[in-house]
DRENDRENSE-744900 format. One record per residue (C-alpha): residue number from 1; x, y, z. Coordinates in steps of 0.1 Angstrom, whole numbers, plus 2048, in hexadecimal, padded with zeros to 3 digits. Layout:
<recs>
(NUM,(X,Y,Z))
...
</recs>
This chain:
<recs>
(1,(800,800,800))
(2,(80E,822,7F7))
(3,(81B,836,814))
(4,(80B,857,80B))
(5,(7F3,85C,828))
(6,(7F0,87A,83F))
(7,(80C,88E,82F))
(8,(826,872,835))
(9,(839,880,817))
(10,(837,8A3,824))
(11,(820,8AD,808))
(12,(7FC,8AA,7FC))
(13,(7EF,889,7EE))
(14,(7E8,891,7C9))
(15,(7CE,87C,7B7))
(16,(7C0,880,794))
(17,(7A1,875,780))
(18,(7A7,86D,75B))
(19,(78A,86B,743))
(20,(773,87E,72C))
(21,(756,893,736))
(22,(761,893,75B))
(23,(759,8B7,764))
(24,(73A,8AD,778))
(25,(74D,893,78C))
(26,(746,892,7B2))
(27,(767,87F,7B8))
(28,(77C,89F,7C0))
(29,(765,8AA,7DB))
(30,(760,888,7EA))
(31,(785,880,7EC))
(32,(790,8A1,7F8))
(33,(776,8A2,814))
(34,(781,87F,81F))
(35,(7A6,88A,81E))
(36,(79C,8A8,834))
(37,(78C,891,84E))
(38,(7AD,87E,850))
(39,(7C0,89F,854))
(40,(7D4,899,835))
(41,(7DA,8B2,819))
(42,(7C8,8A1,7FC))
(43,(7C5,8AF,7D9))
(44,(7AF,89F,7BE))
(45,(7B0,8AC,79B))
(46,(79D,8A3,77B))
(47,(7B0,89D,75B))
(48,(79A,8A0,73D))
(49,(7A4,88D,71D))
(50,(798,892,6FA))
(51,(790,877,6E0))
(52,(7B3,879,6D1))
(53,(7C2,872,6F3))
(54,(7AE,852,6F9))
(55,(7C9,83C,6E9))
(56,(7E2,825,6FA))
(57,(800,83A,6F0))
(58,(7F1,85B,6FC))
(59,(7E3,84B,71C))
(60,(806,83C,723))
(61,(815,85E,720))
(62,(7FB,86D,737))
(63,(802,853,751))
(64,(827,85A,750))
(65,(820,87F,752))
(66,(80A,87C,771))
(67,(825,868,782))
(68,(840,881,77A))
(69,(82A,89D,786))
(70,(827,88C,7A8))
(71,(804,87C,7A6))
(72,(800,860,7C0))
(73,(7E3,84F,7AE))
(74,(7C8,852,794))
(75,(7A4,84A,78F))
(76,(79B,83F,76C))
(77,(77A,842,75A))
(78,(76A,842,738))
(79,(777,83C,71E))
(80,(798,82C,72A))
(81,(790,814,745))
(82,(799,7F6,72F))
(83,(7B3,808,719))
(84,(7C9,80F,738))
(85,(7CB,7EA,742))
(86,(7EA,7DF,72D))
(87,(7FC,7FF,737))
(88,(7FF,7F4,75C))
(89,(818,7DF,76E))
(90,(7FF,7CB,783))
(91,(7D9,7C6,788))
(92,(7C7,7C0,7A8))
(93,(7AF,7A3,7A8))
(94,(791,7BB,7A4))
(95,(7A0,7CA,784))
(96,(7AC,7A9,776))
(97,(78A,798,779))
(98,(777,7B4,767))
(99,(792,7BE,74F))
(100,(78F,7E3,757))
(101,(7A0,7FB,76F))
(102,(791,81A,780))
(103,(7AD,81F,79A))
(104,(7D3,821,796))
(105,(7EC,825,7B1))
(106,(811,82D,7AC))
(107,(827,817,7C2))
(108,(84B,81F,7BC))
(109,(851,819,797))
(110,(833,803,794))
(111,(80F,80A,78A))
(112,(7F4,7F5,79A))
(113,(7D0,7F4,78C))
(114,(7B1,7EE,7A0))
(115,(78B,7EE,799))
(116,(778,7FC,7B6))
(117,(757,7FB,7A2))
(118,(758,7D5,7A8))
(119,(761,7D8,7CD))
(120,(74A,7F6,7D3))
(121,(72C,7E4,7C5))
(122,(735,7C5,7D8))
(123,(738,7D6,7F9))
(124,(718,7EA,7F4))
(125,(705,7CA,7EB))
(126,(711,7B7,80A))
(127,(708,7D4,821))
(128,(6E6,7D8,812))
(129,(6DA,7B5,80A))
(130,(6F1,7A0,820))
(131,(70C,786,819))
(132,(6F5,767,81A))
(133,(6E9,753,7FD))
(134,(6D4,763,7E2))
(135,(6BF,753,7C6))
(136,(6BF,75E,7A2))
(137,(6CB,782,79C))
(138,(6C3,793,77B))
(139,(6DC,7AD,76F))
(140,(6CE,7C6,755))
(141,(6EA,7D5,741))
(142,(70B,7C5,736))
(143,(720,7E3,730))
(144,(73D,7EF,745))
(145,(727,7F3,764))
(146,(717,7D1,75E))
(147,(739,7C1,75C))
(148,(744,7CF,77D))
(149,(723,7C5,78E))
(150,(724,7A2,77F))
(151,(748,79D,78B))
(152,(73E,7A7,7AE))
(153,(71F,791,7AE))
(154,(733,773,7A1))
(155,(747,773,7C1))
(156,(727,771,7D7))
(157,(710,754,7DF))
(158,(6F5,759,7C4))
(159,(6E4,73B,7B5))
(160,(6E3,74A,792))
(161,(6ED,769,780))
(162,(6D8,772,761))
(163,(6E4,78E,74A))
(164,(6CF,7A1,732))
(165,(6D9,7BC,71A))
(166,(6CA,7CD,6FB))
(167,(6E8,7BE,6E9))
(168,(6E4,799,6EF))
(169,(708,793,6E3))
(170,(716,7AA,6FE))
(171,(702,798,719))
(172,(70E,777,70C))
(173,(732,783,70B))
(174,(730,78F,72F))
(175,(720,76F,73B))
(176,(73D,75C,72B))
(177,(757,772,73B))
(178,(748,76E,75D))
(179,(744,748,75C))
(180,(761,735,76A))
(181,(769,710,771))
(182,(760,717,795))
(183,(740,72B,790))
(184,(72B,729,770))
(185,(708,731,77C))
(186,(705,74E,764))
(187,(6F2,751,743))
(188,(6E7,76C,72A))
(189,(6C3,770,71E))
(190,(6B2,784,703))
(191,(69F,7A3,70E))
(192,(67E,793,707))
(193,(685,779,721))
(194,(689,792,73D))
(195,(666,790,74B))
(196,(66A,76A,750))
(197,(68C,76E,760))
(198,(680,788,778))
(199,(662,773,782))
(200,(679,75B,794))
(201,(694,773,79F))
(202,(69F,77C,7C2))
(203,(6AC,79E,7B6))
(204,(6B4,7B4,799))
(205,(6D0,7CD,792))
(206,(6CD,7EB,77A))
(207,(6EE,7F1,769))
(208,(6E1,808,74E))
(209,(6DF,82E,74C))
(210,(6B9,82D,750))
(211,(6B0,842,76E))
(212,(6C9,85D,767))
(213,(6BD,880,760))
(214,(6C5,87C,73B))
(215,(6B8,858,739))
(216,(696,85B,74B))
(217,(680,83D,752))
(218,(68A,819,759))
(219,(69C,7FE,746))
(220,(67F,7E6,74A))
(221,(65B,7E8,756))
(222,(65A,7EB,77D))
(223,(639,7D7,77C))
(224,(64F,7B8,779))
(225,(65C,7BE,79D))
(226,(64D,7AD,7BB))
(227,(650,7B3,7E0))
(228,(666,793,7E5))
(229,(682,7A3,7CF))
(230,(69E,7BB,7D6))
(231,(6A7,7D6,7BE))
(232,(6CA,7E6,7B9))
(233,(6D1,804,7A2))
(234,(6F4,810,79B))
(235,(6E7,832,78F))
(236,(6ED,84C,7AB))
(237,(6E6,86D,79A))
(238,(6CA,870,7A3))
(239,(6CB,85A,7C2))
(240,(6A6,852,7C0))
(241,(6A1,843,79D))
(242,(67F,83A,78E))
(243,(688,816,792))
(244,(68F,819,7B8))
(245,(66F,82E,7BD))
(246,(65B,813,7AC))
(247,(66C,7F7,7BE))
(248,(665,807,7E0))
(249,(640,80B,7D7))
(250,(640,7E6,7D0))
(251,(650,7DD,7F1))
(252,(672,7D3,7E4))
(253,(692,7D8,7F8))
(254,(6A8,7F1,7E5))
(255,(6CC,7FC,7E1))
(256,(6D3,81E,7D0))
(257,(6F2,824,7BC))
(258,(6FF,83C,7D7))
(259,(70E,81F,7EB))
(260,(721,811,7CE))
(261,(72E,834,7C4))
(262,(738,83A,7E8))
(263,(748,818,7EA))
(264,(75D,81B,7CB))
(265,(769,83E,7D7))
(266,(771,832,7FA))
(267,(784,813,7ED))
(268,(798,82A,7D6))
(269,(7A0,842,7F3))
(270,(7AD,825,808))
(271,(7C2,818,7EB))
(272,(7D1,83B,7E6))
(273,(7D8,842,80A))
(274,(7DA,822,81E))
(275,(7C1,832,837))
(276,(79E,824,83F))
(277,(783,839,82F))
(278,(766,846,844))
(279,(74B,836,82E))
(280,(72E,844,842))
(281,(73B,867,83E))
(282,(743,862,81A))
(283,(720,856,813))
(284,(712,874,824))
(285,(729,88A,80F))
(286,(71D,879,7EF))
(287,(6F8,87D,7F9))
(288,(6FE,8A2,800))
(289,(711,8A8,7DF))
(290,(6F6,895,7CB))
(291,(6DA,8A8,7DC))
(292,(6EB,8CA,7D6))
(293,(6F0,8C1,7B2))
(294,(6CB,8B6,7AE))
(295,(6BF,8D6,7BE))
(296,(6D4,8EB,7A6))
(297,(6C8,8D8,787))
(298,(6A7,8DF,776))
(299,(68F,8C2,777))
(300,(68C,8B0,755))
(301,(66B,8A9,745))
(302,(658,88C,754))
(303,(661,86B,744))
(304,(63F,85D,749))
(305,(63E,837,748))
(306,(65C,834,730))
(307,(66F,813,733))
(308,(690,80E,722))
(309,(695,7F7,705))
(310,(6BB,7FA,705))
(311,(6C4,7EC,727))
(312,(6E8,7E9,71B))
(313,(6F9,80A,71E))
(314,(71A,80D,730))
(315,(713,81F,751))
(316,(734,818,763))
(317,(744,832,74C))
(318,(726,847,742))
(319,(713,84F,762))
(320,(720,872,76A))
(321,(745,869,76C))
(322,(74E,866,790))
</recs>
């Protein structure tokens, strides 16, 4: 673990976020607030990249430059979470399993990649729904977010993971990637088979952009939910999505995307600093930041009863870059 906590080097901890369209990110505020709680000088900066910079060569140059400039670590988001993988010296298990990196730490001359989307969802899931056995879980969306969620779920005692995506080929590919010699209780289905899959499901995870302000509505008809199911949504801006509202009305247990978002940020903070994050305080920070953003944003037109027919979009990278 890097020895950069609490000013142990006599200077601030310097962290960056590399990606495209990251101006709205809440990561700088979350990380800097947590650093302040630990009494450490902690600086978090965004590094916007254009389309021409999203190549392996240019990204490699950028990583080298951030190291020379004294950065201690980086968060990585759209569109380079996978592109950065071969540029690193080592991958933590979370990143190796999903084939994508959202956190890099510089340790001496080595670069180590992690994926805290995987660990963040896993911790939020355990805290909300428990660590005991689960029946069938339906995952809606097989993009980058879906891959992280599927990786986390594959490491938990669920009877079966069913993946559905508007692009059946993408769902099939993710199912094949998740299946192992040890655990192969995963399969992909066509979108038309979703109602039947949900009828016998213990829970469902939305890993699509539906519920975001610019993707109003739900990825599937909430009438398919029953009170014996739990419902998780990885969208957290807004915190109360149409899916979660409908799920609560039907008596379902729910998990908002706030817990996953907080978990991935807290895990990254601990990787960067070696210090335990105050997760309760970080969740309160995130809730405050999201509420303030919502209050300052004009309400979009009502989506009515719109249900998505493209439950496939990549929301790990697209949902208001962290």
